[in-house]
C-alpha positions in Angstrom: 5.4 -3.0 -14.2 7.9 -1.4 -11.8 9.1 -3.7 -9.0 11.3 -3.5 -6.0 13.5 -6.4 -5.0 15.3 -6.6 -1.7 18.4 -8.7 -2.3 18.9 -9.9 1.2 16.1 -12.5 1.2 16.8 -16.1 2.4 16.4 -18.9 0.0 14.3 -21.9 1.0 12.5 -24.8 -0.7 8.8 -24.6 -1.3 6.4 -27.5 -1.1 6.8 -28.4 -4.7 10.6 -28.0 -4.7 10.8 -24.5 -6.1 13.1 -22.0 -4.5 11.3 -19.2 -2.7 12.7 -15.9 -1.7 11.0 -14.6 1.5 12.1 -11.0 1.0 12.9 -10.7 -2.6 9.8 -9.0 -4.0 8.6 -6.2 -1.8 6.5 -4.0 -4.0 5.2 -3.4 -7.5 3.8 -0.2 -9.0 0.8 -0.3 -11.4 0.1 2.9 -13.4 2.7 5.7 -13.4 6.3 4.5 -12.7 7.7 5.6 -9.4 11.4 6.3 -9.3 12.5 5.3 -5.8 16.0 6.8 -6.3 14.8 10.2 -7.5 11.6 10.1 -5.3 9.3 11.1 -8.2 6.7 9.8 -10.6 7.6 9.7 -14.2 4.8 10.9 -16.5 6.4 9.4 -19.6 6.6 5.8 -18.1 3.5 3.9 -17.0 2.0 0.4 -17.1 -1.7 -0.3 -17.6 -3.7 0.5 -14.4 -6.2 -2.4 -14.1 -9.8 -1.3 -14.5 -11.0 -3.7 -11.8 -8.5 -2.2 -9.3 -9.6 1.3 -10.3 -13.3 0.3 -9.8 -12.5 -1.2 -6.3 -10.7 1.9 -5.2 -13.5 4.1 -6.5 -16.1 2.0 -4.7 -14.2 2.1 -1.3 -13.5 5.8 -1.7 -17.0 6.9 -2.8 -18.6 5.1 0.1 -16.9 7.7 2.4 -16.3 10.6 0.0 -19.8 12.0 -0.1 -20.6 12.1 3.7 -17.2 13.8 4.3 -17.5 16.2 1.2 -14.2 15.0 -0.2 -13.0 15.8 -3.8 -13.2 13.4 -6.6 -10.1 11.3 -7.1 -8.9 9.7 -10.4 -6.9 6.7 -9.1 -3.9 6.5 -11.5 -1.3 4.5 -9.6 -1.2 1.7 -7.1 1.9 0.8 -5.0 1.3 -2.8 -3.9 3.4 -3.7 -0.9 4.1 -7.3 0.0 4.9 -8.2 3.6 6.2 -11.5 4.8 5.6 -12.5 8.5 8.7 -10.5 9.7 8.3 -7.4 7.5 8.1 -3.9 8.7 7.7 -0.5 7.0 9.6 2.4 8.7 7.9 5.7 9.3 7.6 7.8 6.2 5.4 10.2 4.3 3.8 9.8 0.9 4.7 13.2 -0.5 6.0 12.8 -4.0 3.0 13.3 -6.1 2.5 16.5 -8.1 1.9 19.5 -5.8 -1.8 19.7 -6.7 -2.3 16.0 -6.2 -0.9 16.1 -2.7 -4.1 17.8 -1.6 -6.1 14.7 -2.7 -6.7 11.8 -0.4 -4.7 8.6 -0.6 -6.5 5.2 -0.1 -5.0 2.0 1.2 -6.6 -1.4 1.3 -5.2 -4.2 3.5 -5.4 -7.9 2.6 -4.5 -11.2 4.2 -2.7 -10.9 7.6 -3.5 -8.2 10.1 -0.9 -5.5 10.9 -0.4 -2.7 13.4 -0.5 0.7 11.6 1.1 3.7 13.3 0.2 7.2 12.2 1.7 10.3 13.7 1.9 13.9 12.5 3.8 16.1 10.1 7.1 15.4 11.9 8.6 12.4 13.7 8.2 14.3 16.9 4.4 13.6 17.0 3.8 10.4 19.0 2.1 7.9 16.7 -1.3 6.3 17.3 -1.6 2.5 16.7 -4.5 1.2 14.6 -5.2 -2.5 14.0 -5.6 -3.2 10.3 -7.4 -6.4 9.3 -7.9 -7.9 5.9 -10.4 -5.8 3.9 -9.8 -2.7 6.0 -9.4 0.6 4.1 -7.5 3.7 5.4 -8.0 7.1 3.9 -5.2 9.6 4.4 -6.8 13.1 3.8 -6.3 16.6 5.1 -3.5 16.7 7.8 -3.2 12.9 7.8 -2.3 12.9 4.1 1.3 14.1 4.8 1.6 12.5 8.3 4.3 10.0 9.1 3.1 6.5 9.1 4.4 2.9 9.1 3.9 -0.7 9.9 6.0 -2.0 12.9 4.6 -5.6 12.8 2.5 -8.2 11.0 0.3 -10.2 13.4 0.5 -14.1 13.3 -2.5 -16.3 12.6 -4.8 -13.5 11.4 -5.4 -14.2 7.7 -9.1 -14.9 7.2 -10.1 -18.5 6.6 -11.7 -17.8 3.3 -8.4 -16.5 2.0 -6.2 -19.3 3.4 -8.7 -21.9 2.0 -8.4 -20.5 -1.5 -4.8 -19.3 -1.4 -3.0 -21.4 1.4 0.4 -19.7 0.9 -1.1 -16.3 1.7 -1.8 -17.2 5.3 1.7 -16.0 6.2 1.7 -12.8 4.2 0.1 -9.3 4.0 -0.7 -7.3 0.9 -1.3 -3.5 1.0 -2.7 -1.6 -1.9 -1.8 2.1 -1.8 -3.9 3.9 -4.4 -3.5 7.5 -5.4 -3.8 10.2 -8.1 -0.3 11.4 -8.9 -1.0 14.1 -11.6 -3.9 16.5 -11.8 -2.6 18.4 -14.8 -3.2 16.9 -18.3 
């Protein structure tokens, strides 16, 4: 498990007295380890990629793959981003997979609170288009959009579906994004 911790989080008391860190844990990687400093995936380091997550990604992807005649993808890695109510994600591209894997689509699945997703073009000069992402929505970045700049400028309040807040009350103030991809095509 590869995790990213932002050390500027504020400490506060939770309902049961435990100390919570609003911004401490921002992401985890399942599957191949991503080196955030070197901006690369490490073939020699990986955690187990959960079969249920792989099956979920394949089901979402295959529902749209065939009508669009997209290639098969072997989902090998998930970057799971955690957003608190004030989180943002600056404009970036996902361009660090192996060169042949970059031609394969990337799938994201949004959970809990809604967010505004901005997607532009190959440079930051392209004006972005805003898209509302709600819990359960999937976004497929393929073709020119695969390497387009994208980001999350805001998380929307009071948008977590009731069935989630009923089962997981603390998630009503958060957003989770699963970013699933194939990082290597070569054995």
